[in-house]
C-alpha positions, 0 to 999 in steps of 0.5 A, a space after each residue: 500500500 502506498 503511503 500518503 504524501 507530504 502534500 496530501 498530509 498538508 492538505 488534510 491539515 489545511 482543511 481541518 477547520 473548514 467544516 466547523 467554520 462553515 457550519 458555524 457560518 450556516 447556523 449564524 445566517 439561519 438564525 436570522 429566520 427565527 431571530 424575532 419569533 419571541 417578540 413577533 407579537 410585540 412588534 406592532 407596539 415596538 415599531 409603532 405600526 399596525 400588525 399587518 405592517 409589522 409582518 413585513 419585518 419577517 416577510 422581508 427576510 424571507 423574500 431576500 433569502 429566497 432571491 439571494 440563494 440562487 444568485 449568490 450560488 451562481 456568483 460563487 461558481 463564477 468568481 469564488 465561493 469563499 469570496 461570495 460567502 464573505 460578502 454574504 456575511 458582511 451584508 448580514 452584519 450591515 443589516 444587523 447594525 441597521 436594524 439594531 439602531 432603529 425603531 422606524 418600520 421602513 429602516 427596520 424592514 431594510 435591515 431585515 432584508 439585508 439580514 435575509 440576503 445572507 441565506 446564500 451562505 449555506 449553498 456556498 458552504 456546501 460548494 466549498 466543502 465539495 471542492 476542498 474536503 477529501 471524499 471520506 469527510 464529505 458526507 457528514 460535512 455536507 449533512 451538517 451544513 445542510 442541516 444548519 438551516 434548521 439547527 440555527 433556527 431551532 437554537 435561536 428560539 430559546 437564546 433569542 427569548 432569553 435575550 428579549 426577556 431580560 434586555 432591550 430587544 435591539 440587543 438581538 441585532 447586535 448579537 447577530 452582528 457579533 456572530 457575523 463578524 466572528 464568522 467572517 474572521 474564522 472564514 478568513 483564517 480557516 477556509 481556503 478559496 476553491 479553485 473550481 470555477 464555472 465558465 461564462 459570465 453572470 446573467 444579470 437579466 436572468 437574476 433580475 427576472 428570477 428575483 421579480 418572479 420570486 417576489 411576485 410569487 412569495 408576496 401573495 403566499 406570505 400575505 394571502 391571509 391578510 389580503 384574502 386568498 380570493 382578492 384581486 391583489 393576491 390573484 393578480 400577483 400570482 398570475 404575474 408570477 407565473 407569467 414572469 417565471 415562464 418568460 424567464 425560463 424561456 430566456 434562460 434556455 436560449 442563452 449560453 451561460 444562464 443563471 440557472 441551468 434549466 436543462 440540468 434542473 429538469 433532470 429527474 434526480 434534480 427535479 424530484 430532489 428539489 420538489 421533495 425539498 419543498 415538502 420537507 420545508 413545509 414539514 419543518 416550519 409547521 412544528 416551529 409555528 405550532 409548538 411555541 404557541 401551544 406551550 405559551 398559551 395559558 392553561 385556562 384555555 384547557 389545552 395551553 401549557 402555560 409556559 414562559 417564552 424562554 421555557 417554550 424556546 427550550 422545549 423546541 430547542 431539541 429540534 435543532 440539536 437533534 438535527 445537528 447530531 444526526 449528521 454523523 449518523 447520516 454519513 454512516 447510513 448514506 455510506 451503506 445504503 445511499 442518500 436516497 434511502 436516508 431521505 426516505 427514512 428521514 421522511 418516514 421518521 418525520 411522519 411518525 413524529 407528526 402522527 404521534 404529535 396528534 395525540 401527544 400535545 397535552 404535556 410539556 415533556 410530550 412537546 420535547 419528544 415530538 421535537 426530538 423525533 421530528 428533528 431527527 427525521 428532518 436532519 436525515 432528510 436535509 442531510 441527504 439533499 446536497 448529496 443527491 444534488 451534487 451527485 447529479 450536477 457538474 462540480 462547476 454548478 454546485 453553488 447554483 444547484 444547491 442555491 436552487 435547492 435551498 430556494 425550494 426549501 424556502 418556498 416550502 417554509 413560505 407555503 407552510 407559514 401561509 397555509 398554517 397561519 390561515 388554518 390557525 386564524 380560521 380555527 381560532 376562538 375568542 378567549 376574553 378580549 383576544 382570539 387564540 388558536 385552538 387544539 383543533 387548529 394545531 392538529 389540522 396543522 400537523 395533518 398538513 405537515 404529514 400530508 406534505 411529508 407523504 407527498 415528498 416520500 412519494 417523490 423520493 421513491 421515484 428518485 434514481 437509485 444511488 450507489 452507496 459508498 463501497 463497503 469496507 473491511 478495514 485491516 489498517 494498522 493506523 488511522 492514516 492507512 484506514 483513510 487511504 483504504 477508504 479513498 482507494 475504494 472511492 467511486 470518484 476516481 480514474 482507473 484503467 490498465 497499464 500496459 508495456 510496449 508489447 501490450 502486456 499488462 505491467 504489474 507494480 507500476 506507479 501511477 501518479 495524479 497531478 492536478 492543474 497546479 502541478 501538485 501531486 493529488 494522489 497515487 497508486 500501484 497497479 496490481 498483478 493484472 496491471 490495473 490501477 485505481 486513483 481516487 479523485 479529490 474533486 472534479 477537474 483537469 489532471 495529468 496521469 503519469 505512469 512509471 515502472 522499472 525497465 520502462 520509459 515514463 508515460 503521461 496522459 491528460 484526463 478530465 473528471 467531471 465529478 460525481 460517482 462515475 469512475 473515468 477509464 484511462 489506459 496508459 501505455 508505457 514506452 519501449 523498455 529502457 535498456 
């Protein structure tokens, strides 16, 4: 067995901080979605405005995040994912400071929109992991990054409630600005820039068209309950959204370097994964809307649990914690059974959690159990999504493709917020001077989430069957050898036959992989039949060199486009050296 080179060991050391730093950045930007949930009922008073106007403080963040994810993903593919990640975090910090120093509604909405723009950091982080990490670390790393959307949202609830209960509510924004600054510094110190770049230029008109279409679509979805679902405004905006998005799609299909490669998006594995992502997004947001309200309703209602804001946040916090803890579990399951199976398993667990929740909402401990079970399912489902997307697209498109996938989750949460908000409003009853949600409304909300998961499960069943990572029986004498053996079995590799001038296979020849910067990226020796396999750290152009005693060296250029399919390259050594 060949030993890891000095270059490989250095590269391994250089990526040790990448996963925790990128996960921290993802959690930081995800916090923006639930940052104001603990004070949402007080926003009209805090901003001296009407309840309908105050909801724009939440809606602006959602809209900006939806617009930012595909745009920042494409910019990252073109100009550098780390660079765009830093830009996203910087915009979030600026938005946090703007919001922290104002109580004016319009200025607050502007600051919150800038905070939401940072959601593009999550697909950028997934793309950086794909480009920089060795294959054996990639599964659990991408799972953690993908789950950071839920982890950040879940952990933000109790922490934001604690801050809001004991300090001025503006401290929430200064805290988020501080988190953003820390994430920027850590990214500068520990995250290298990716060398993988897409060809072409940025599609400005495509970005404008997609932004307009998304805003026209999400505005009536998020505000339909206030405006009326049958109102001229709601129906007019939905119709305009369809028209703009259709025209945008036609334009994207006709240009050489589109913002979103719709032909790739239309592939069965990509399309079904994105639709399933939207269903998981619906299911994820339902629990975040229902349980905090149930926990804080007064016990005098007969079903409310009468807990404080902080206790309610702590009861829902296991949702995020469980999602974070499922990342290593996902890596093991996916390695054995493939990401399609783990996606299906995750959605089955979500359905079990919501099904049990229909009869388990009468005690505080029951809400914690529901949070844990649903969190485990969502963690597995979210963790599977980037692996399914990355396995179906070119490495140069990972940022844009994962941005679109994150967008589909955001659309799912938007639909969930609108539909469940409408259900809770229409089933509420008057208790004294106020109208409060009823247990019937909570149960209907859980049924909606279960139906969404059932739809996602049906979509996932029709995904192409992915290949699990090779099953290994490691007999290595050290962790270093174990890593090398796992890499040798990887499917993302060059392989082939090394023959001599006579055409006979050459055993024990040394095959070396050189990347585009002239660095050694891997090596292997041929077996007795002259065959070799060299794992590829990431897609791109390489040079393969073959040397053997008694033969002149030989080299060949080759390109690997990523994914799990090995590329065959046969190498023919020159006339034996005398």
